[in-house]
N, C-alpha and C positions, 0 to 999 in steps of 0.2 A: 626870088620868093623865099628861099630858105634863110637868106641873110636876115630877114625880118623875123623869122621864127626861131632861129638859133638861140637868141638871148632868152626866149621864153621856155626853152627845153629844160626840164628839171627831172629829178628822180621820180616824181609822181606822173610825169608825162607818159601817155600811152599812144602808140601809133597803130594804125590799121594798115595792113597790106592791101594794095589796090586790087580790085576784083579782076582786072585784066592781066594780072601778073601770074605766071606759072613759074615754079621753081623745081629744081632737081639738084640733089646732092651728088657730086661726082668726086670720088677720091678725097673726101673730107672738105672739099670746097663746094661752093654753090653756084649755079648758073640760073639767072633770072631771065625770063622771056616776057617782054611787054607785048602782048598780042595786038594792042591797038597801034603802037608805034612800029612794031616789027623789029625791035632791037633787043639784043642780049646785053646783060650786065653780069660780070663775073665777080664773085666774092671769094677772098681767101678763107682760110680755116676760121679765123676770128670773125670775119664777116658772115660766114655760114652759121656760126653760133648766134650772132645777132639776129639774123633772119629767122632762124628757128624759134628764138624767143619772141620775136615780133608776131610770128604766125600764131603763137600761143597767148597773145595779148598781154605779155609781160610789160610792166612799167620799165622805164629806162633805168631806174634804180635796180630792178631785178636783172635787167640785161647786163648792167655794169657788174653786179655781183657774180653773174655767170662767167663773164669774161675774166675777172680777177681770180675766180676760183678755178678756172680751166687753164689759164695761161699764166706764166710767171711774168707779170707786168705790174708796174707801179700804178696805184689806183688813180692818181692824177693824170698820168699819161693815158690810161685806159679810158677815162672820161673824155679827155680831149679827142682821142681817136674815135670814140663812139659818136660824139657830137659831129665830128667831120663826116663820118660815114652817113649819119642820119641826114645831114645837109645834102649830101649827094643823092641819097634815095628820094628826098623831098623834091629836089631840083628835077629829077627824072620822072616824077609822078608815080614812083613805085610804092610809096607809102603816103599816108595822110595823118595829121595829128587828130586824135580823137577829141571830141569836146570834153570839157571838164565834167566829171561824173561818170565817164566811160560809156555813155550811151552810144551805141553804134547802129 
């Protein structure tokens, strides 16, 4: 699923957190619980920043800016890691891509 979506992800892309997912920040990291699947997914500190941005309907460009502003990381590396994480979240059904125009 995400392999088809990854090339279409760009700075303007917005994602929506899935309604069946609950999250909790613990010690600067995040734990996601998919209530439908009954599975947990852990995020490190950078992943927790990403999740918090996604909950606030930030575009991927805004998420990328938050990452590079918060962590000492090369912008290109941050983008590649962000796209990889988004692919994992999409694969697990924890987020969906919002339609163009941001209507949700």
